[in-house]
N, C-alpha and C positions, 0 to 999 in steps of 0.2 A: 605547348605541346603536352604537356604532363595532363593537362585538363582534359583533353581529347581523348587521352587513353583512359583516364577516371572515367568518361562519361561513356564509352564505349563497353566497359568493364561494368559498369553499372546497367546499362541498358541489355547487355548479354546476361547477367546474373537474375536480374527481374527482380533484386531488392534491395531496396535502400540502404546505405551502408550504417545509417544511425539507425535503424528496424534492427540490423543485424548486430549492431553493438549493444543494444537494449537488450536482446534474447540473450546474448551472450551473459550480460549482466545479471538478468534476472535467473539462468540457469544458475550461475556462481550463488547469489543468495538463497537458490531454493538449497543448493549443496550444505550452505552454511546451517539454514534450519533442519534439514536432514541430518546435517550432524549434531546438532543441538538435541533433537528429538530420541537419534540414536543415542547419545550418552545419557539422557533422562531414563530409558528404558534400562540399560546396564548399570546405571546407578540404582536404580528403582530396585532392581532385581538382589543389589547386594546388602540389603536389610536397612534399619534404623531410617525408615522412612515414615513418615508421618500423613496420614489421609486426611484431607479436608474437604470440606464443600467450598467450591468455587461461588464467590459472590456475586449474586443474581445482575448485579449493574454490570456485568461482562457481557451477558446477554444482550443486556441495552445499546452497550458499544457496539455490540454485532451489529443489531438491527440498523444503528445508525450510519455501520459502514455499509451495510447494505443499499441503505437509502442514497449513499454519496456514490456509489458505483451507478446506481440509475441513472442519478442526477448528471452525470459525466457523460454518459453514454447519451443522455438526452442533448446533452450541451455539444457532443460533437455532430452527432445527427443533425442538429438544427444549424449549425455552423455549415454542414455540406450542405443542407437544402436552403441556405438564404436568409433563417428564421433568425435576425439580428437579437431583437430583444430574450427570445427562449434561450438561445447562444449565452449570453451575457450573465442573465438571470442563474441559469443552471450552472454555470461557472463559478459565480458568487456561493450558491447553493451548495455546490460540492466543498467548495473551500470551508465553509463554516460547518458542515456535517465532519467535517476533516478534523477541525479543533474541536467540536464537540467531542469526537473519539476520543481525541488523547486526552481532553479533560476526564472522561468517564473513565478512562484507564488508570489516570490518576486518582480518583476516588476509588478506584477498585482496588489499588495499591494501599491505600490509607484503610481501607475497611479490612483488608487483609492483616496489615499491621495491626489494627486494634483489636484482632483476632488471637494476636501473637505469633502469629507468621512473619518472621522477620529474613530479611534478604541475608544476614547471615547466621542465620540459625539452621533450623533443620535442612538438607540439601533440599526436600521437597519444595519449601518455600522459595528458595535459592533459584531452583531451576524455574520456577514460575515468571518470578520475578525478573530473571534475565531474557527468558525466550519473549515474555510480553513488552519488555523494556526494549529490545534491540528491535523487535517488531515497529514498539511507537516511533521510534527513531526512524525508520523508514518511512513511516507513514508523515513525521514532520518533513522528510526529505521531499516527498510526495506535496507537501503544502507548498516548498519553496519552490518548486517546479509549477504548481498551479498558479501561485503568484505572478511568475514571468506569462503566463498564458492569459492572466487578467490583465496585465498589464500590455501585452498585444491586444486583446478584444476592447479594451479601453482606450488606449492609446495610439493607435492606427486606426485610420479610415475601414469601416466594414466593407471588405471586398475580399472576394473569394481568391485565393493564391495556394496553388498547390503545396509551396513552402509551408505554409499558415496549417495547412490542412493534415501535413505530415507531421507538425511539432504537434499538432493536437491529438493528432492518434497515436504519438509515442506517449503523450500525458495520460490517454485513456487506457492507452494499454498498460503503463506502471499503476497505474490506480487501481484497475481491476487487480492486478496482479497481487497490490498488498491488502485488496480486500479478500483474495481468494486463499493467499496464505492465511490470514487472521483466522477466517473459518475453518482450515484445516487445523491451526495450531488448537484453536478452542477444543474443538472434538478431539482432536489428539490427548488434550490435557483432562476432559474427561472421561474418556474412557481407559484412561490409564490408573 
């Protein structure tokens, strides 16, 4: 009987409960980064702030992240339209680009450290490491989700199922979110 009520509620609300949970999670992540950027502005205004140029490798990592967003969107559309090979190839491409992004972030942190900007040094460097590091942790979470999507893609027969499409849509939405979040964060760090 509970299943029937659940199904009736879902039909009436027109939003899948997993999508609602994802959007609430994304809102909380966004609020956390809004708090980080707000604290950044307040602390910068207090003085004792070191200005430095962001290493160019972070621009490269941004381009990689944008390409990964295109790849996952194409994977989603390919699954939806029954193009198995494009779907699988684009999932792998998204995963590899996500790993590349994290590696480039690490190289960027190494470059910052080489310039004398340490995590426990001036607050300006500390904020950069924390903001970009917490974002990278969310990308790693996205890579775990992509791993599950690839297990489904390669471990299950290729058939169109609404549940699989919903899972892929959730994965795609999360990936686009971390992509756009990084673009916002980099832009914020550049203009500050």
